[in-house]
C-alpha positions as a printed NumPy array, in Angstrom:
array([[-38.42 , -15.333,  99.973],
       [-41.574, -16.758,  98.364],
       [-43.786, -15.56 , 101.245],
       [-42.117, -12.136, 101.139],
       [-42.783, -11.839,  97.393],
       [-46.393, -12.963,  97.845],
       [-46.976, -10.269, 100.491],
       [-45.468,  -7.588,  98.255],
       [-47.644,  -8.628,  95.293],
       [-50.762,  -8.654,  97.486],
       [-49.986,  -5.157,  98.776],
       [-49.403,  -3.961,  95.218],
       [-52.71 ,  -5.405,  94.016],
       [-54.54 ,  -3.809,  96.935],
       [-52.957,  -0.442,  96.187],
       [-53.929,  -0.642,  92.507],
       [-57.51 ,  -1.6  ,  93.434],
       [-57.754,   1.313,  95.88 ],
       [-56.417,   3.658,  93.192],
       [-59.013,   2.474,  90.657],
       [-61.919,   2.956,  93.096],
       [-60.616,   6.386,  94.09 ],
       [-60.186,   7.336,  90.446],
       [-63.743,   6.308,  89.569],
       [-65.094,   8.477,  92.378],
       [-62.987,  11.488,  91.42 ],
       [-64.218,  14.596,  89.657],
       [-61.585,  14.023,  86.947],
       [-63.198,  10.764,  85.804],
       [-66.676,  12.28 ,  85.977],
       [-65.423,  15.073,  83.736],
       [-64.17 ,  12.484,  81.249],
       [-67.618,  10.995,  80.733],
       [-67.775,   8.202,  83.357],
       [-70.789,   9.872,  84.964],
       [-72.6  ,   9.611,  81.636],
       [-71.505,   5.961,  81.319],
       [-73.356,   5.238,  84.572],
       [-76.647,   6.316,  82.999],
       [-79.251,   3.587,  82.667],
       [-79.523,   1.606,  79.433],
       [-82.368,   3.088,  77.325],
       [-83.83 ,   4.914,  80.286],
       [-83.462,   2.062,  82.787],
       [-81.786,   2.078,  86.192],
       [-78.168,   3.369,  86.403],
       [-75.669,   0.621,  85.578],
       [-73.921,   1.317,  88.875],
       [-73.67 ,   3.96 ,  91.579],
       [-71.424,   4.582,  94.585],
       [-73.619,   2.872,  97.153],
       [-72.186,   0.165,  99.396],
       [-74.111,  -2.468,  97.424],
       [-72.703,  -1.323,  94.097],
       [-69.104,  -0.977,  95.319],
       [-69.147,  -4.342,  97.131],
       [-70.473,  -6.116,  94.039],
       [-67.907,  -4.39 ,  91.833],
       [-65.21 ,  -5.514,  94.256],
       [-66.579,  -9.081,  94.141],
       [-66.344,  -9.057,  90.329],
       [-62.654,  -8.148,  90.624],
       [-61.647, -10.34 ,  93.552],
       [-63.583, -13.575,  92.899],
       [-61.675, -14.543,  89.735],
       [-58.404, -13.409,  91.371],
       [-59.047, -15.722,  94.33 ],
       [-60.032, -18.618,  92.048],
       [-56.905, -18.322,  89.886],
       [-54.656, -17.812,  92.933],
       [-55.947, -21.024,  94.539],
       [-55.175, -22.868,  91.319],
       [-51.677, -21.39 ,  91.05 ],
       [-50.52 , -22.219,  94.597],
       [-49.771, -25.958,  94.021],
       [-48.384, -25.219,  90.551],
       [-45.976, -22.553,  91.795],
       [-44.917, -24.77 ,  94.713],
       [-44.184, -27.722,  92.392],
       [-42.26 , -25.458,  90.001],
       [-40.034, -24.064,  92.762],
       [-39.546, -27.534,  94.288],
       [-38.341, -29.054,  91.004],
       [-36.197, -26.016,  90.24 ],
       [-34.299, -26.457,  93.531],
       [-33.47 , -30.069,  92.638],
       [-32.005, -29.312,  89.23 ],
       [-28.621, -28.223,  88.025],
       [-29.344, -26.369,  84.787],
       [-25.683, -26.621,  83.838],
       [-26.299, -30.365,  83.269],
       [-27.763, -31.182,  79.833],
       [-29.728, -34.145,  81.242],
       [-31.341, -31.848,  83.8  ],
       [-32.135, -29.327,  81.048],
       [-33.931, -32.016,  79.01 ],
       [-35.81 , -33.186,  82.109],
       [-36.794, -29.612,  82.961],
       [-38.084, -29.042,  79.408],
       [-40.336, -32.097,  79.719],
       [-41.463, -30.921,  83.136],
       [-42.461, -27.525,  81.695],
       [-44.615, -29.227,  79.051],
       [-46.414, -31.241,  81.732],
       [-46.625, -28.155,  83.956],
       [-48.235, -26.13 ,  81.154],
       [-50.809, -28.881,  80.593],
       [-51.615, -28.961,  84.321],
       [-51.798, -25.166,  84.364],
       [-54.529, -25.222,  81.708],
       [-56.473, -27.979,  83.487],
       [-56.256, -26.461,  86.976],
       [-56.934, -22.87 ,  85.96 ],
       [-59.942, -24.046,  83.945],
       [-61.582, -26.301,  86.503],
       [-61.008, -24.239,  89.689],
       [-63.165, -21.339,  88.364],
       [-65.616, -23.979,  87.139],
       [-65.839, -25.38 ,  90.664],
       [-66.467, -21.863,  91.996],
       [-69.389, -21.558,  89.572],
       [-70.737, -24.984,  90.534],
       [-70.329, -24.771,  94.316],
       [-71.516, -21.151,  94.631],
       [-74.375, -21.818,  92.17 ],
       [-73.528, -18.811,  90.053],
       [-76.286, -18.934,  87.476],
       [-79.404, -16.978,  86.55 ],
       [-82.957, -18.301,  86.361],
       [-85.105, -17.635,  83.315],
       [-86.572, -14.151,  83.397],
       [-86.174, -10.486,  82.476],
       [-83.78 ,  -8.322,  84.504],
       [-82.511,  -4.747,  84.642],
       [-79.114,  -4.162,  83.053],
       [-77.442,  -2.871,  86.2  ],
       [-75.088,  -4.247,  88.819],
       [-77.729,  -3.229,  91.363],
       [-79.917,  -6.082,  90.062],
       [-78.893,  -9.31 ,  91.847],
       [-79.483, -11.518,  88.798],
       [-77.557,  -9.25 ,  86.432],
       [-74.705,  -9.231,  88.955],
       [-74.684, -13.062,  89.004],
       [-74.787, -13.105,  85.209],
       [-71.709, -10.859,  85.093],
       [-69.917, -12.869,  87.775],
       [-70.542, -16.052,  85.788],
       [-69.096, -14.36 ,  82.722],
       [-65.833, -13.237,  84.409],
       [-65.227, -16.761,  85.729],
       [-66.421, -18.74 ,  82.702],
       [-65.097, -16.985,  79.62 ],
       [-61.363, -16.771,  80.54 ],
       [-61.409, -20.461,  81.506],
       [-63.117, -21.394,  78.235],
       [-60.509, -19.463,  76.259],
       [-57.723, -21.087,  78.258],
       [-58.861, -24.639,  77.569],
       [-59.213, -23.674,  73.908],
       [-55.417, -23.273,  73.659],
       [-55.058, -27.042,  73.269],
       [-57.308, -29.579,  71.46 ],
       [-58.583, -31.128,  74.681],
       [-62.176, -31.866,  73.652],
       [-62.982, -34.345,  76.486],
       [-61.804, -31.784,  79.053],
       [-63.771, -29.048,  77.291],
       [-66.965, -31.13 ,  77.513],
       [-66.289, -31.922,  81.19 ],
       [-65.821, -28.239,  81.923],
       [-69.041, -27.252,  80.111],
       [-70.986, -29.888,  82.028],
       [-69.393, -28.733,  85.278],
       [-70.82 , -25.238,  84.755],
       [-74.276, -26.497,  83.84 ],
       [-74.491, -27.892,  80.295],
       [-76.93 , -30.796,  79.843],
       [-75.872, -32.92 ,  76.881],
       [-76.423, -36.522,  75.847],
       [-73.43 , -38.853,  76.068],
       [-73.589, -39.689,  72.362],
       [-73.673, -36.063,  71.157],
       [-70.553, -34.44 ,  69.702],
       [-69.064, -30.952,  69.849],
       [-66.65 , -29.596,  67.252],
       [-64.477, -27.983,  69.929],
       [-64.655, -24.442,  68.541],
       [-68.308, -23.729,  69.375],
       [-69.255, -21.013,  71.863],
       [-71.98 , -21.597,  74.434],
       [-72.537, -18.243,  76.124],
       [-74.703, -19.666,  78.91 ],
       [-74.156, -23.456,  79.083],
       [-76.459, -23.836,  82.102],
       [-79.31 , -22.606,  79.85 ],
       [-78.668, -25.229,  77.173],
       [-80.035, -28.768,  76.815],
       [-78.802, -31.037,  73.994],
       [-80.247, -34.489,  73.341],
       [-78.572, -37.655,  72.034],
       [-76.799, -38.208,  68.685],
       [-76.602, -34.467,  67.966],
       [-73.653, -32.709,  66.323],
       [-72.805, -29.054,  67.029],
       [-70.76 , -27.618,  64.161],
       [-67.59 , -25.574,  64.409],
       [-67.706, -21.875,  65.32 ],
       [-71.441, -22.027,  66.01 ],
       [-72.801, -19.917,  68.874],
       [-75.696, -20.631,  71.221],
       [-76.787, -18.03 ,  73.756],
       [-79.321, -18.204,  76.551],
       [-79.396, -14.444,  77.061],
       [-79.955, -11.339,  75.004],
       [-79.701,  -7.676,  75.944],
       [-82.559,  -5.594,  74.607],
       [-84.134,  -2.928,  76.82 ],
       [-83.485,  -5.427,  79.6  ],
       [-81.539,  -8.667,  80.006],
       [-83.673, -11.597,  78.859],
       [-82.626, -15.108,  79.904],
       [-84.307, -18.195,  78.401],
       [-83.407, -21.852,  77.911],
       [-82.419, -23.305,  74.549],
       [-83.458, -26.907,  73.865],
       [-82.026, -29.055,  71.083],
       [-83.467, -32.538,  70.56 ],
       [-82.04 , -35.883,  69.412],
       [-80.377, -36.607,  66.044],
       [-79.933, -32.934,  65.148],
       [-77.222, -31.267,  63.088],
       [-76.318, -27.672,  63.913],
       [-74.269, -26.294,  61.042],
       [-71.022, -24.417,  61.473],
       [-71.11 , -20.656,  62.072],
       [-74.803, -20.808,  62.983],
       [-76.19 , -18.569,  65.732],
       [-79.026, -19.688,  68.016],
       [-80.763, -17.174,  70.282],
       [-82.574, -17.558,  73.635],
       [-85.864, -19.425,  73.915],
       [-85.298, -21.535,  70.786],
       [-86.722, -25.062,  70.749],
       [-85.314, -27.453,  68.132],
       [-87.191, -30.752,  67.929],
       [-85.687, -34.133,  66.99 ],
       [-84.153, -34.834,  63.558],
       [-83.68 , -31.184,  62.599],
       [-80.858, -29.839,  60.439],
       [-79.797, -26.203,  60.838],
       [-77.739, -25.074,  57.871],
       [-74.365, -23.354,  57.679],
       [-74.358, -19.696,  58.778],
       [-77.997, -19.907,  59.841],
       [-79.451, -17.483,  62.41 ],
       [-82.265, -18.879,  64.57 ],
       [-84.064, -15.935,  66.137],
       [-85.346, -15.664,  69.696],
       [-88.208, -18.   ,  70.67 ],
       [-88.316, -19.78 ,  67.296],
       [-89.632, -23.349,  67.212],
       [-88.025, -25.643,  64.622],
       [-90.259, -28.6  ,  63.849],
       [-89.244, -32.248,  63.794],
       [-87.655, -33.727,  60.687],
       [-87.123, -30.484,  58.769],
       [-84.15 , -28.592,  57.335],
       [-83.703, -24.88 ,  58.079],
       [-81.346, -22.353,  56.521],
       [-80.876, -18.632,  56.021],
       [-80.969, -15.414,  58.02 ],
       [-83.385, -15.658,  59.711],
       [-83.882, -19.43 ,  59.668],
       [-86.592, -20.672,  57.333],
       [-87.73 , -24.157,  56.397],
       [-86.144, -25.199,  53.09 ],
       [-86.793, -28.959,  52.978],
       [-87.847, -32.027,  54.854],
       [-85.097, -34.268,  56.145],
       [-84.483, -37.364,  54.018],
       [-84.532, -40.585,  56.055]])
């Protein structure tokens, strides 16, 4: 029965995918403005076309996360069905046991469905080198950037459902974050491109702060962000690509550090954009 259901679901997913591709190619969608959506960003190359390269990469963006999450679900679904066959839900003891099992199962679901996509990113080396790239799926680096996004962001949101900070740090390091062992994350920060971020020792990243290694202007620009030792990054701050923060720097609450800024050692910065407001007191 399980195999039969799996085959039916697979056929249904394939049919939906075929329908979407057919719909995109149809005159009806073109008449609704999709043709205009394909136009290049600010005069650049078209974001996609109907070449084999474009369609195959679009298909990869859909199927890769589906494969990753399916691989993670297989042992979980098997264990669920196995335990369910052993239980008599008319027995109150079995009901209590099953409730505890569901709690453990949910925890394992979060862990597995977070780290399997992370392993895909690590093993397939889905990351982008520093540089400037066209904003189009036809550009290999932009395609890898998008593929990283569709694997990374859902997993990051999933692990954010529970306060599992050690697992969150492990996941971020799995996908490329370089961070000193003595540094601390708040658990609500957002690293858009963790493989483009280096954090030294004894540094604290405040809650709801964001650090990005990419920015979309006329083209996609990707640059590393480096944060030194003994730094404090205030909550709700936003740090852009190419920023270098030296040791013993404090970045204030709600501060915006613009692209390519260099924050000097032992100083305090605040404001939008970030400006030096004081020297750090020893």
